[in-house]
Each structure stands twice: as C-alpha cells, then as structure tokens.
GULUMVEX-24479 format. One record per residue (C-alpha): residue number from 1; residue in one letter; x, y, z. Coordinates in steps of 0.5 Angstrom, whole numbers, plus 500, padded with zeros to 3 digits. Example, Ala and Ser with C-alpha at 12.3 -4.5 7.8 and 13.67 -1.06 7.14 Angstrom:
residues 2
<site k="1" r="A" u="525" v="491" w="516"/>
<site k="2" r="S" u="527" v="498" w="514"/>
This chain:
residues 404
<site k="1" r="M" u="037" v="762" w="778"/>
<site k="2" r="E" u="037" v="766" w="785"/>
<site k="3" r="N" u="034" v="772" w="787"/>
<site k="4" r="F" u="039" v="778" w="787"/>
<site k="5" r="S" u="037" v="785" w="789"/>
<site k="6" r="L" u="041" v="792" w="786"/>
<site k="7" r="E" u="041" v="798" w="791"/>
<site k="8" r="R" u="044" v="804" w="790"/>
<site k="9" r="V" u="049" v="807" w="795"/>
<site k="10" r="D" u="045" v="812" w="798"/>
<site k="11" r="S" u="046" v="811" w="806"/>
<site k="12" r="S" u="052" v="811" w="810"/>
<site k="13" r="E" u="051" v="804" w="812"/>
<site k="14" r="Q" u="051" v="802" w="804"/>
<site k="15" r="A" u="057" v="806" w="803"/>
<site k="16" r="K" u="060" v="802" w="810"/>
<site k="17" r="E" u="058" v="795" w="806"/>
<site k="18" r="F" u="061" v="797" w="799"/>
<site k="19" r="L" u="068" v="799" w="803"/>
<site k="20" r="E" u="067" v="792" w="807"/>
<site k="21" r="L" u="066" v="787" w="802"/>
<site k="22" r="P" u="073" v="786" w="800"/>
<site k="23" r="K" u="075" v="784" w="807"/>
<site k="24" r="T" u="070" v="778" w="807"/>
<site k="25" r="L" u="071" v="776" w="800"/>
<site k="26" r="Y" u="079" v="776" w="801"/>
<site k="27" r="K" u="079" v="774" w="808"/>
<site k="28" r="D" u="082" v="767" w="807"/>
<site k="29" r="N" u="087" v="770" w="801"/>
<site k="30" r="R" u="094" v="771" w="804"/>
<site k="31" r="F" u="096" v="775" w="798"/>
<site k="32" r="W" u="091" v="780" w="798"/>
<site k="33" r="V" u="093" v="787" w="802"/>
<site k="34" r="C" u="087" v="791" w="805"/>
<site k="35" r="P" u="087" v="798" w="802"/>
<site k="36" r="L" u="087" v="804" w="807"/>
<site k="37" r="D" u="079" v="805" w="808"/>
<site k="38" r="S" u="081" v="812" w="807"/>
<site k="39" r="D" u="084" v="812" w="800"/>
<site k="40" r="V" u="078" v="809" w="798"/>
<site k="41" r="K" u="073" v="813" w="801"/>
<site k="42" r="G" u="077" v="819" w="798"/>
<site k="43" r="V" u="075" v="817" w="791"/>
<site k="44" r="F" u="068" v="818" w="792"/>
<site k="45" r="D" u="069" v="825" w="797"/>
<site k="46" r="R" u="067" v="831" w="793"/>
<site k="47" r="S" u="071" v="835" w="797"/>
<site k="48" r="K" u="077" v="831" w="795"/>
<site k="49" r="N" u="077" v="829" w="789"/>
<site k="50" r="K" u="078" v="834" w="783"/>
<site k="51" r="K" u="074" v="829" w="778"/>
<site k="52" r="F" u="068" v="831" w="781"/>
<site k="53" r="Q" u="068" v="838" w="778"/>
<site k="54" r="A" u="067" v="836" w="771"/>
<site k="55" r="G" u="063" v="829" w="772"/>
<site k="56" r="D" u="060" v="824" w="777"/>
<site k="57" r="A" u="060" v="818" w="781"/>
<site k="58" r="V" u="055" v="813" w="783"/>
<site k="59" r="R" u="056" v="806" w="787"/>
<site k="60" r="W" u="052" v="800" w="788"/>
<site k="61" r="I" u="052" v="794" w="792"/>
<site k="62" r="V" u="048" v="787" w="790"/>
<site k="63" r="R" u="045" v="783" w="796"/>
<site k="64" r="D" u="043" v="776" w="795"/>
<site k="65" r="S" u="036" v="773" w="797"/>
<site k="66" r="A" u="039" v="772" w="805"/>
<site k="67" r="G" u="040" v="780" w="805"/>
<site k="68" r="K" u="048" v="779" w="804"/>
<site k="69" r="T" u="052" v="784" w="800"/>
<site k="70" r="V" u="056" v="780" w="795"/>
<site k="71" r="G" u="058" v="785" w="790"/>
<site k="72" r="R" u="059" v="792" w="789"/>
<site k="73" r="V" u="061" v="797" w="783"/>
<site k="74" r="A" u="062" v="804" w="782"/>
<site k="75" r="A" u="061" v="808" w="775"/>
<site k="76" r="F" u="064" v="815" w="774"/>
<site k="77" r="Y" u="065" v="820" w="768"/>
<site k="78" r="N" u="069" v="827" w="768"/>
<site k="79" r="R" u="067" v="830" w="762"/>
<site k="80" r="E" u="074" v="833" w="761"/>
<site k="81" r="D" u="077" v="827" w="760"/>
<site k="82" r="A" u="072" v="824" w="756"/>
<site k="83" r="A" u="073" v="829" w="751"/>
<site k="84" r="T" u="080" v="827" w="750"/>
<site k="85" r="E" u="078" v="820" w="747"/>
<site k="86" r="D" u="075" v="819" w="740"/>
<site k="87" r="I" u="068" v="817" w="743"/>
<site k="88" r="P" u="066" v="819" w="750"/>
<site k="89" r="V" u="068" v="814" w="755"/>
<site k="90" r="G" u="066" v="813" w="762"/>
<site k="91" r="G" u="069" v="809" w="768"/>
<site k="92" r="V" u="067" v="803" w="772"/>
<site k="93" r="G" u="072" v="801" w="778"/>
<site k="94" r="F" u="072" v="798" w="785"/>
<site k="95" r="F" u="068" v="792" w="782"/>
<site k="96" r="E" u="068" v="786" w="787"/>
<site k="97" r="S" u="064" v="780" w="787"/>
<site k="98" r="V" u="062" v="773" w="789"/>
<site k="99" r="D" u="064" v="768" w="783"/>
<site k="100" r="N" u="057" v="769" w="780"/>
<site k="101" r="Q" u="056" v="772" w="773"/>
<site k="102" r="Q" u="049" v="774" w="774"/>
<site k="103" r="V" u="052" v="778" w="780"/>
<site k="104" r="A" u="057" v="781" w="775"/>
<site k="105" r="D" u="052" v="782" w="770"/>
<site k="106" r="L" u="047" v="786" w="774"/>
<site k="107" r="L" u="053" v="791" w="776"/>
<site k="108" r="F" u="055" v="792" w="769"/>
<site k="109" r="D" u="048" v="793" w="767"/>
<site k="110" r="A" u="047" v="798" w="772"/>
<site k="111" r="A" u="054" v="802" w="771"/>
<site k="112" r="R" u="052" v="802" w="763"/>
<site k="113" r="V" u="045" v="804" w="763"/>
<site k="114" r="W" u="047" v="810" w="768"/>
<site k="115" r="L" u="054" v="812" w="763"/>
<site k="116" r="V" u="049" v="812" w="757"/>
<site k="117" r="E" u="044" v="816" w="761"/>
<site k="118" r="N" u="050" v="821" w="762"/>
<site k="119" r="G" u="052" v="821" w="755"/>
<site k="120" r="M" u="057" v="816" w="755"/>
<site k="121" r="E" u="058" v="812" w="749"/>
<site k="122" r="A" u="063" v="806" w="752"/>
<site k="123" r="M" u="066" v="804" w="759"/>
<site k="124" r="E" u="073" v="802" w="761"/>
<site k="125" r="G" u="074" v="798" w="767"/>
<site k="126" r="P" u="076" v="797" w="772"/>
<site k="127" r="V" u="079" v="803" w="773"/>
<site k="128" r="N" u="079" v="809" w="777"/>
<site k="129" r="F" u="076" v="816" w="778"/>
<site k="130" r="G" u="082" v="819" w="778"/>
<site k="131" r="S" u="089" v="818" w="776"/>
<site k="132" r="R" u="092" v="811" w="773"/>
<site k="133" r="D" u="097" v="811" w="779"/>
<site k="134" r="A" u="091" v="807" w="783"/>
<site k="135" r="W" u="086" v="802" w="782"/>
<site k="136" r="W" u="087" v="801" w="775"/>
<site k="137" r="G" u="087" v="794" w="771"/>
<site k="138" r="L" u="084" v="787" w="772"/>
<site k="139" r="L" u="090" v="782" w="774"/>
<site k="140" r="T" u="090" v="777" w="769"/>
<site k="141" r="E" u="097" v="774" w="771"/>
<site k="142" r="G" u="101" v="774" w="777"/>
<site k="143" r="F" u="096" v="772" w="783"/>
<site k="144" r="E" u="101" v="769" w="787"/>
<site k="145" r="F" u="104" v="775" w="788"/>
<site k="146" r="Q" u="103" v="781" w="793"/>
<site k="147" r="P" u="100" v="787" w="790"/>
<site k="148" r="L" u="104" v="794" w="790"/>
<site k="149" r="Y" u="101" v="799" w="794"/>
<site k="150" r="A" u="094" v="802" w="791"/>
<site k="151" r="N" u="095" v="797" w="786"/>
<site k="152" r="P" u="089" v="792" w="784"/>
<site k="153" r="Y" u="089" v="785" w="786"/>
<site k="154" r="N" u="083" v="780" w="784"/>
<site k="155" r="P" u="082" v="773" w="784"/>
<site k="156" r="P" u="082" v="769" w="777"/>
<site k="157" r="Y" u="075" v="768" w="776"/>
<site k="158" r="Y" u="074" v="776" w="775"/>
<site k="159" r="V" u="077" v="775" w="768"/>
<site k="160" r="R" u="071" v="770" w="766"/>
<site k="161" r="L" u="066" v="775" w="770"/>
<site k="162" r="F" u="069" v="781" w="765"/>
<site k="163" r="E" u="070" v="777" w="759"/>
<site k="164" r="G" u="063" v="773" w="760"/>
<site k="165" r="Y" u="060" v="780" w="760"/>
<site k="166" r="G" u="063" v="782" w="753"/>
<site k="167" r="W" u="069" v="786" w="755"/>
<site k="168" r="Q" u="074" v="787" w="751"/>
<site k="169" r="N" u="082" v="788" w="752"/>
<site k="170" r="Y" u="083" v="795" w="751"/>
<site k="171" r="F" u="091" v="794" w="753"/>
<site k="172" r="N" u="095" v="790" w="758"/>
<site k="173" r="Q" u="099" v="793" w="763"/>
<site k="174" r="Y" u="105" v="790" w="765"/>
<site k="175" r="T" u="109" v="790" w="772"/>
<site k="176" r="Y" u="117" v="789" w="772"/>
<site k="177" r="S" u="121" v="786" w="777"/>
<site k="178" r="R" u="128" v="785" w="779"/>
<site k="179" r="P" u="133" v="783" w="785"/>
<site k="180" r="L" u="136" v="789" w="788"/>
<site k="181" r="K" u="143" v="788" w="786"/>
<site k="182" r="A" u="149" v="792" w="783"/>
<site k="183" r="G" u="152" v="790" w="776"/>
<site k="184" r="V" u="147" v="787" w="772"/>
<site k="185" r="L" u="145" v="793" w="768"/>
<site k="186" r="N" u="145" v="793" w="760"/>
<site k="187" r="S" u="152" v="794" w="758"/>
<site k="188" r="S" u="150" v="800" w="754"/>
<site k="189" r="V" u="147" v="803" w="761"/>
<site k="190" r="Y" u="154" v="804" w="763"/>
<site k="191" r="E" u="157" v="806" w="757"/>
<site k="192" r="R" u="152" v="812" w="756"/>
<site k="193" r="S" u="152" v="814" w="764"/>
<site k="194" r="R" u="160" v="814" w="763"/>
<site k="195" r="R" u="159" v="819" w="757"/>
<site k="196" r="L" u="154" v="823" w="760"/>
<site k="197" r="N" u="159" v="824" w="767"/>
<site k="198" r="E" u="165" v="826" w="763"/>
<site k="199" r="S" u="160" v="831" w="759"/>
<site k="200" r="P" u="161" v="838" w="762"/>
<site k="201" r="G" u="154" v="840" w="765"/>
<site k="202" r="Y" u="151" v="833" w="767"/>
<site k="203" r="R" u="150" v="831" w="774"/>
<site k="204" r="F" u="146" v="825" w="777"/>
<site k="205" r="E" u="144" v="825" w="784"/>
<site k="206" r="H" u="139" v="823" w="790"/>
<site k="207" r="I" u="135" v="828" w="793"/>
<site k="208" r="R" u="135" v="831" w="801"/>
<site k="209" r="L" u="129" v="831" w="805"/>
<site k="210" r="K" u="131" v="838" w="807"/>
<site k="211" r="D" u="130" v="841" w="800"/>
<site k="212" r="L" u="123" v="838" w="799"/>
<site k="213" r="E" u="120" v="844" w="797"/>
<site k="214" r="Q" u="125" v="845" w="791"/>
<site k="215" r="V" u="124" v="838" w="789"/>
<site k="216" r="A" u="117" v="839" w="788"/>
<site k="217" r="D" u="119" v="845" w="783"/>
<site k="218" r="D" u="124" v="841" w="779"/>
<site k="219" r="F" u="119" v="835" w="779"/>
<site k="220" r="L" u="114" v="840" w="776"/>
<site k="221" r="L" u="118" v="843" w="771"/>
<site k="222" r="V" u="120" v="836" w="768"/>
<site k="223" r="Y" u="113" v="833" w="769"/>
<site k="224" r="N" u="110" v="839" w="765"/>
<site k="225" r="K" u="115" v="839" w="759"/>
<site k="226" r="A" u="114" v="831" w="758"/>
<site k="227" r="W" u="106" v="832" w="759"/>
<site k="228" r="A" u="106" v="837" w="754"/>
<site k="229" r="F" u="107" v="831" w="749"/>
<site k="230" r="H" u="101" v="826" w="752"/>
<site k="231" r="S" u="095" v="827" w="749"/>
<site k="232" r="G" u="089" v="828" w="754"/>
<site k="233" r="L" u="093" v="829" w="760"/>
<site k="234" r="K" u="093" v="835" w="763"/>
<site k="235" r="P" u="099" v="840" w="766"/>
<site k="236" r="M" u="101" v="839" w="774"/>
<site k="237" r="E" u="100" v="846" w="778"/>
<site k="238" r="R" u="105" v="848" w="783"/>
<site k="239" r="E" u="100" v="847" w="789"/>
<site k="240" r="D" u="099" v="839" w="787"/>
<site k="241" r="A" u="107" v="838" w="786"/>
<site k="242" r="Q" u="108" v="841" w="793"/>
<site k="243" r="K" u="102" v="837" w="796"/>
<site k="244" r="L" u="105" v="830" w="792"/>
<site k="245" r="M" u="111" v="831" w="796"/>
<site k="246" r="R" u="108" v="833" w="802"/>
<site k="247" r="V" u="104" v="826" w="802"/>
<site k="248" r="L" u="110" v="822" w="800"/>
<site k="249" r="R" u="115" v="826" w="805"/>
<site k="250" r="P" u="113" v="820" w="811"/>
<site k="251" r="V" u="115" v="814" w="807"/>
<site k="252" r="I" u="120" v="818" w="803"/>
<site k="253" r="D" u="128" v="815" w="803"/>
<site k="254" r="E" u="132" v="820" w="800"/>
<site k="255" r="R" u="136" v="815" w="797"/>
<site k="256" r="L" u="130" v="812" w="792"/>
<site k="257" r="I" u="129" v="819" w="789"/>
<site k="258" r="Y" u="134" v="821" w="783"/>
<site k="259" r="F" u="134" v="827" w="779"/>
<site k="260" r="A" u="138" v="829" w="773"/>
<site k="261" r="Y" u="141" v="836" w="771"/>
<site k="262" r="F" u="144" v="840" w="766"/>
<site k="263" r="N" u="147" v="846" w="768"/>
<site k="264" r="D" u="143" v="846" w="774"/>
<site k="265" r="E" u="137" v="846" w="771"/>
<site k="266" r="P" u="132" v="839" w="772"/>
<site k="267" r="I" u="132" v="835" w="766"/>
<site k="268" r="G" u="129" v="828" w="768"/>
<site k="269" r="F" u="127" v="824" w="775"/>
<site k="270" r="F" u="126" v="817" w="777"/>
<site k="271" r="I" u="122" v="817" w="783"/>
<site k="272" r="M" u="121" v="811" w="787"/>
<site k="273" r="I" u="119" v="809" w="794"/>
<site k="274" r="P" u="119" v="803" w="799"/>
<site k="275" r="D" u="112" v="799" w="798"/>
<site k="276" r="L" u="108" v="800" w="803"/>
<site k="277" r="N" u="104" v="794" w="802"/>
<site k="278" r="R" u="109" v="790" w="806"/>
<site k="279" r="V" u="107" v="793" w="812"/>
<site k="280" r="L" u="099" v="795" w="811"/>
<site k="281" r="G" u="096" v="789" w="811"/>
<site k="282" r="R" u="096" v="788" w="818"/>
<site k="283" r="F" u="092" v="795" w="819"/>
<site k="284" r="N" u="085" v="792" w="816"/>
<site k="285" r="G" u="085" v="799" w="812"/>
<site k="286" r="R" u="085" v="803" w="818"/>
<site k="287" r="L" u="090" v="808" w="819"/>
<site k="288" r="N" u="088" v="811" w="826"/>
<site k="289" r="L" u="094" v="815" w="830"/>
<site k="290" r="L" u="096" v="808" w="833"/>
<site k="291" r="N" u="097" v="805" w="827"/>
<site k="292" r="K" u="100" v="811" w="824"/>
<site k="293" r="L" u="105" v="810" w="830"/>
<site k="294" r="R" u="106" v="803" w="828"/>
<site k="295" r="L" u="107" v="805" w="821"/>
<site k="296" r="W" u="113" v="809" w="822"/>
<site k="297" r="F" u="116" v="805" w="827"/>
<site k="298" r="L" u="115" v="799" w="822"/>
<site k="299" r="L" u="118" v="803" w="816"/>
<site k="300" r="K" u="123" v="807" w="819"/>
<site k="301" r="V" u="126" v="802" w="825"/>
<site k="302" r="L" u="124" v="796" w="823"/>
<site k="303" r="H" u="125" v="797" w="816"/>
<site k="304" r="R" u="120" v="792" w="814"/>
<site k="305" r="A" u="119" v="795" w="807"/>
<site k="306" r="D" u="124" v="791" w="803"/>
<site k="307" r="R" u="121" v="792" w="796"/>
<site k="308" r="I" u="122" v="798" w="792"/>
<site k="309" r="F" u="116" v="801" w="788"/>
<site k="310" r="A" u="118" v="805" w="782"/>
<site k="311" r="I" u="112" v="810" w="781"/>
<site k="312" r="I" u="114" v="815" w="776"/>
<site k="313" r="F" u="120" v="816" w="771"/>
<site k="314" r="G" u="121" v="822" w="766"/>
<site k="315" r="V" u="126" v="826" w="762"/>
<site k="316" r="A" u="124" v="833" w="759"/>
<site k="317" r="P" u="123" v="832" w="751"/>
<site k="318" r="E" u="129" v="836" w="749"/>
<site k="319" r="F" u="134" v="831" w="752"/>
<site k="320" r="H" u="130" v="825" w="749"/>
<site k="321" r="G" u="135" v="820" w="746"/>
<site k="322" r="K" u="142" v="823" w="750"/>
<site k="323" r="G" u="141" v="817" w="756"/>
<site k="324" r="I" u="139" v="821" w="761"/>
<site k="325" r="E" u="135" v="815" w="764"/>
<site k="326" r="S" u="141" v="811" w="763"/>
<site k="327" r="G" u="145" v="816" w="768"/>
<site k="328" r="M" u="139" v="816" w="773"/>
<site k="329" r="I" u="139" v="808" w="773"/>
<site k="330" r="H" u="146" v="808" w="774"/>
<site k="331" r="A" u="146" v="813" w="780"/>
<site k="332" r="F" u="141" v="809" w="783"/>
<site k="333" r="E" u="145" v="802" w="782"/>
<site k="334" r="S" u="151" v="806" w="785"/>
<site k="335" r="E" u="148" v="807" w="791"/>
<site k="336" r="V" u="146" v="800" w="791"/>
<site k="337" r="G" u="153" v="798" w="790"/>
<site k="338" r="R" u="155" v="802" w="796"/>
<site k="339" r="G" u="151" v="798" w="801"/>
<site k="340" r="S" u="146" v="803" w="803"/>
<site k="341" r="L" u="140" v="800" w="801"/>
<site k="342" r="S" u="141" v="793" w="803"/>
<site k="343" r="R" u="135" v="793" w="807"/>
<site k="344" r="Y" u="131" v="793" w="800"/>
<site k="345" r="K" u="131" v="786" w="797"/>
<site k="346" r="S" u="127" v="787" w="790"/>
<site k="347" r="L" u="125" v="793" w="785"/>
<site k="348" r="E" u="118" v="793" w="782"/>
<site k="349" r="L" u="116" v="798" w="776"/>
<site k="350" r="A" u="109" v="799" w="775"/>
<site k="351" r="W" u="105" v="799" w="771"/>
<site k="352" r="V" u="108" v="800" w="763"/>
<site k="353" r="G" u="102" v="799" w="758"/>
<site k="354" r="D" u="104" v="795" w="752"/>
<site k="355" r="F" u="102" v="801" w="747"/>
<site k="356" r="N" u="109" v="804" w="750"/>
<site k="357" r="P" u="113" v="799" w="746"/>
<site k="358" r="I" u="119" v="804" w="747"/>
<site k="359" r="M" u="118" v="804" w="755"/>
<site k="360" r="M" u="118" v="796" w="755"/>
<site k="361" r="R" u="124" v="795" w="751"/>
<site k="362" r="M" u="128" v="800" w="756"/>
<site k="363" r="V" u="125" v="796" w="762"/>
<site k="364" r="E" u="127" v="790" w="759"/>
<site k="365" r="N" u="133" v="791" w="756"/>
<site k="366" r="Y" u="136" v="796" w="760"/>
<site k="367" r="V" u="134" v="795" w="767"/>
<site k="368" r="C" u="134" v="788" w="766"/>
<site k="369" r="A" u="127" v="787" w="769"/>
<site k="370" r="T" u="122" v="782" w="768"/>
<site k="371" r="K" u="115" v="781" w="767"/>
<site k="372" r="H" u="112" v="780" w="774"/>
<site k="373" r="K" u="104" v="781" w="773"/>
<site k="374" r="T" u="100" v="783" w="768"/>
<site k="375" r="H" u="093" v="787" w="769"/>
<site k="376" r="V" u="088" v="789" w="763"/>
<site k="377" r="T" u="084" v="795" w="762"/>
<site k="378" r="Y" u="078" v="793" w="758"/>
<site k="379" r="R" u="073" v="797" w="754"/>
<site k="380" r="Y" u="066" v="796" w="753"/>
<site k="381" r="L" u="063" v="799" w="747"/>
<site k="382" r="F" u="055" v="801" w="748"/>
<site k="383" r="D" u="054" v="800" w="740"/>
<site k="384" r="S" u="055" v="793" w="739"/>
<site k="385" r="T" u="056" v="794" w="731"/>
<site k="386" r="A" u="062" v="799" w="732"/>
<site k="387" r="E" u="069" v="797" w="731"/>
<site k="388" r="F" u="073" v="795" w="737"/>
<site k="389" r="R" u="080" v="798" w="737"/>
<site k="390" r="R" u="085" v="797" w="742"/>
<site k="391" r="A" u="089" v="803" w="745"/>
<site k="392" r="P" u="094" v="806" w="740"/>
<site k="393" r="R" u="101" v="805" w="740"/>
<site k="394" r="I" u="106" v="810" w="743"/>
<site k="395" r="R" u="111" v="811" w="737"/>
<site k="396" r="S" u="115" v="817" w="739"/>
<site k="397" r="K" u="121" v="817" w="744"/>
<site k="398" r="K" u="117" v="819" w="750"/>
<site k="399" r="R" u="121" v="818" w="756"/>
<site k="400" r="I" u="116" v="817" w="761"/>
<site k="401" r="I" u="113" v="812" w="765"/>
<site k="402" r="F" u="108" v="811" w="770"/>
<site k="403" r="S" u="105" v="807" w="775"/>
<site k="404" r="L" u="099" v="811" w="773"/>
C-alpha cells in the first residue's frame, strides 16, 4: 500500500495546488472544459460567498510519496441550510483524484470527521458551497459530451470511488437536449399558446437589453412568488436580482430570455444564455483583460457559442396549470422559426431532478427534449444504522426548473 499524506489547505501555495490539480488530471481529456479560476476561488472567498455568514469551509489536498498532488476535496456547511433538512447535512465538493480508492477514502474521511465536529449528521456530494447552478452532482452518464458552463465533469471511475466509500444515490439530475429547430413541439403546446394569445391580458415576449433593470425587477417578483412554495430556499433580494442581471449582461442574447405577462404584470420567465463553455476551454481558467476581449470577440463577432443553456424557468403559482410555460416556449420557438437564432444548433436544459416528475414530463413531452447526461447527488449518513431515504418527490404542480 502506497503512502499518501493529507494536508489541509492553509497556504497560498496549497491553494494554488488545489486549483491547478484538475488541469493536470484532465490534460488529455478532450471533453473537459477548464472552469474559470475566479469562479472556483470565489466559492472559498469569505468576502464574496454569503454562505460563510452562517457556516464555514475547509479544503484538503493529498500528496503521494514523491510529493505530487494526487487528490483534493472541500467540505462545508451552512447552519441555515442544514436546519431545513430532517437532519443537519453538510456538503462535500470539488473532489478530484487519481484512480485510487485509498486517496479517495483519505479525502472523504477528512471531510466526514470535520463535518461531525461541526454538528453535521450527514454529508452530500459532490455539491457546491452555494447555489445548485454550479458544481453540483457527479457525472454518471454522458462522459462523451462537453459539459455546460459551471456544470461538473468527471471521469467514469469517480462513480466507483464514491460508491466504494459508501455514498448512496440521493437523487439523479438529468440534463436534456434537443436540436434547435421549429415545429417539433408537442401539439398541446401550440394549442395552449393559441388559447392564451387569444385571451385578453396575456403576452409573451423576449427582453430588451436597454430595459435590464426592469427585467431584474420582473424576475425578482416571479422568482420570490415561486420560491415561497419551495422548502429550504430563501427569497431573493432586489440587490441580488440586479447583480445577477449585471453579471449576465455581457453574455445575454436578448432573444433568449422570455417573460410572460398578464395585464402587464410579470407572471413567468424562461431564461437562457449562450453556453460559455463553447469558448472558455482555450483560456485555461484565466479570464484576464486579454481573454475578456477574446471572449467578447468569440461571442459577439464570431458567434462561436452555438449551444444554448437554459438556466432557469419559473411561473408564479397563481398561474400554474394555465399553460404559461407553453406560451413562453412557443414564443421562443417562433423566434427560432424566423431564423434570427440560426447561429445556435442545440438547446440544453439542466438540471431536472428525478424528485420532480412533473417537470420531467413537461420537458420530455412538451419541449420534446431527451435525456442527454445524468449527474447524481450522493448522500452519506454518519449513523450507519439510520434508514437511508432518497430525496422526497415534489408532488404539487410547481412550475419551476433550475440548473441550480
């Protein structure tokens, strides 16, 4: 048995090794896309990540006998999030390792002990110390496809490392894909859309960049109405909604973001963006000034981002069951039919949890998209005698889908 050593990340040099390890592990993998260094650093920056206000995070690396870094992991908890669960649950994420169960076990043991010391009774992984729109789940199917921006990618042997330690499947996350062409939606979408468009008060349209501040306010209104019915999730503040739109602004294509209105009040949204992973891979994680200019040129001039990433979809609860989602989907498809989105070849919707069968049916039967990739969120109970239960299903007609 080889000798490996575990080190807690306490120095800038160790933090750099933590960040750089994937670039070594995946250097010959043509599907992996190097995430932006700033995105990963931001997760562990106490001045940027609000999760630290009621929690903490720690990182480790593992070295082999020659001193080479061969594994990494992070563990974290947020007491407000943990209080929403049946038992306090912490998180484990940013796992990377050579194909060695001993290395994986060292990392998972370190995370488990630290989480126990901080009052947790279970851990989920691989997950993010933040929202579900990034770094959430272990890829188990779809290794031959390029990941979406900030979506996890890993080699197949990670499944064996997780399950060999004793992690259990808490829920599946499905990414759906469909080619971008008009006339392929379920007939009921067209019928529902026709009825709504003939009904007084309803309208469906894409945004205008010049109105982005109002777009943020409209988004906030619908988001928080839908959020009120999601246990364990907090309403968004106006500052956060405005910040989200400012962050998205450089990559927004206004014909990819749709809102539904009734009597001029926002009642639903369907937000998509060009997938940045189509162009970010060449930057090796570094988004300096030169690469920002290159990114703008590749996106806005050469139109190299040919895949659309659907990131969030929501309808205010009082309008559930009225076909609002059909109206927005049809408005988008109409734009596709006019040829103004010809630069894009496909649409991917990520992620849809298997605990939300209503949304799965909508994506499969109405959007006519097919399962493209599968990620798994695992859970590990610290009490080995406790009964393991998978994530409870959503049974009400909540019309909200997230990549997060």
